[in-house]
N, C-alpha and C positions, 0 to 999 in steps of 0.2 A: 343405821340402815342405809344401804346403798341406794342411790337415786335411780329410779327406773327411767330408762330411755324411752322417749315416745316413738311409737311405730310410724312408718311412712304414712299409713292411712290416717292416724290420729293427727299428724301434722297438717295434712291436707284438709281435714275436716274442721280444724280449729284455727280461726283467723289469728288469735293471739300467739299460738304456737308457731304458726307460719311466719309471723312477723319476727319472732325470736330467731327462727332459723335464717331469715334474710339478714338480720343484724349480725349474726355469727358469721355468715358467709361473707358479708361486706368486710368485716374485720380481718378475716382470713385472707381475702383477696389483697388487701392493702399490704399485709405482712409478706405475702408469698407471691407477689405479682410476677417477678422474674421466673420463679420456678414454674408457676402455672402457665406462663407463656411458652416455656419449653415443653411442658407436659401436653399443653393444648395442641402444639404443633405435632407432637408425636401421635396423639389421639386422632387428629385430623388426617394425618398420613395413613393411619391404620384404617380409618373409616373409608377414606377414598380408595384405598387398596381393596377393601372388601367389596365396595360398590363396583369398582372396575372389574374385579374378578367375577362377581355375579353377572355383570353385563356380558363379559367375555364368555362365560360358560353358557349363559342363556343363548347368546348368538351361536356358539358352537353347537348347542343342543338342537337348535332349529335347523342348522345345516346338516347335522348328523341324522336327524329324523328324516329329512328329505332324502338323504343318501341311503338311509336304511330301507326305504319303501320297496325298491326293486330287489334288494338283497334278501329281505324277509320273504317276499313273494316267491323268489327262487328257492329259498330254504323250505318253505311250506310245500312247494311242488316237488321236493326231494331232489332238486338239482343242486347238489351240495357243492360241486366244483364251481358252478356259476355263482352260487350264493357267497362262497368264500372269496373268489377272485374278481367278481364283477364281470360285466359285459357291456359292449356298446357304449363305452364312455362312462358307465355307471360304476361307482366304487363298490367293491365287495366288502363283506363283513370284516375281513382281516384289515383292510385299509381303514375302515371306519373305526375299528378298535384302536388302531395305531394313531390315527390323525385326530380323533375326538375323544381321547381317553378320559378327559376331564369332564365330559358331559354325561348326562343320564343315558342318552342313546348310545354313546360310545361304550359306557359300562355294560349296557345290555348286549351290545355287539360282541363283547367278550364271552358272554354266555352262549350266544348263538354259535360263535366260532368254536368254542369248546365242544359243544354238542356235535357239530358237523365234523370236527377233526377226530373226535372219539369214534364216531360212526365210520369214518374212513380208516380207522385203525392207526391213526397218528396220535398215539396215546400221550407221548411227552408234550407235544404241542397243545393238545387238547387240555391236558392238566394245567399247563401254564396259563392258558386263557381263562379257564374256570377259576383258577386261584386269583386272577386279577379282577374277577367279578365279585361284587358285594351288593346285598340287598336286604331290606327289612321284611320283604315279602314272605309270607308263610310258606308258599309252595316253591317259588323259584330258588331261594337260597338253599333250602333243604335238598332240592333236586340237584343243585350244583355240587353239593357235598357228596351226594350219592354217586353222581357221574364220575367224580374224581376217584371215589372208592372203586367203582366199576373198572375204570381205566387202570388203576393199580392192580386190581385182581387179574386183568388181562396180561399185565406185565409180570405177574407172579410175585408182586411185592405185597404179600398178604398183610404184613404188619402196618404198612402205610394205608392199605385199604381199610383195615380195622379202625385206624385213627379217624378216617373220614366218614365211615359208616356211623361211628359213635357221634361225630359232630352232627350228622344228619338226624340221628335219633334224639339227640339232646337239644336240637334247635326247635324251640317253641313246640313242645310235645302236644300231639293232638291225636284223636282216635281215627282220623281219616288217613294220614300219611305215615305216622310214626310206626305202626305195626309192621308195615312193609320194610321200613328202614331197619327195624330190629331184626327182621328175618334175614336180611342181607348180612347184618353184623354177626348173627349166630352162625350162619353158614361159613363166614370167613373165619370165625373162631374154630369151627370144626376142621376147615382146611389147614389151619395152623396147628392142629392137634391139641388145641386148648379146650378139651371137652367140658371141663367144669364151668368155664366162662360161657360156653355155648349153652349149656344146660341152664345157667342162670338167666340168660337172655330169653330162651324159650319159655321159661317159667314166668318171666316178666310179661311176655305177650299174653300168655294164658290168663294170668291173674289181673292184669291191668286193662286188657282189651279183649274181654271174652266174646264180644259180638263181632270182632273183626273177621274178615274172610281168611286171614292168615292163621287164626287160632287153631283150626282143624289140623293143619300141617305141623304147627308148633307143638300140639299135644302128641302127635305121632312121633316126631323127632325127639321130643323130650323123653317119651317112654323108652325109646331105643337107647338114648344116652344114659338114662338112669340104670339100665342093665349093664352098660359098659363101665360107668363110673362106680357102680355099686351102691347107688342111693335108692 
């Protein structure tokens, strides 16, 4: 019967087992001293690199957050040009996204920049910034995917729009936002003349999200497509 290895918790809780582990470790150190010196140097370099990077990004984030204050204020006041380019010596969102890309605030600046550029009709630039944004947030990441889809629809790139509407709909599905994302996806499928896929999405809205405000329209469009598709 194979010998059962002790778990880390068992070793910590048992003085005898702990002493055995120390003895094994001491023997290993004597045999492998040179190797461990090299490995230890590598590990130390990695740890110092991580600490240095974290300090750098934290410092960057504080600077970026300070720079973001006026830019976001201008954005919320719908002064998009000022928000993007800055004014009075204050950096705009575009500069913040470029200069502090490794920070949380710099990442968020990409989202703001993408939204503002799409609003201005600068779809390619907006798409680029929105693609550079990433988040685990339920609302913002899904919204970024949808905005990319909207920009592609404006560019008549329906297949690309479908890709990003699907990303939005599949990102952390929930009854609050997902039905609206699915509606955009279904409409994009209709524009692409892919009626069967559109019908499937309308059906998904009706069946999975019956209490959603989108369900009424989904039922109506579903009924029309069933006549066209013959189902």
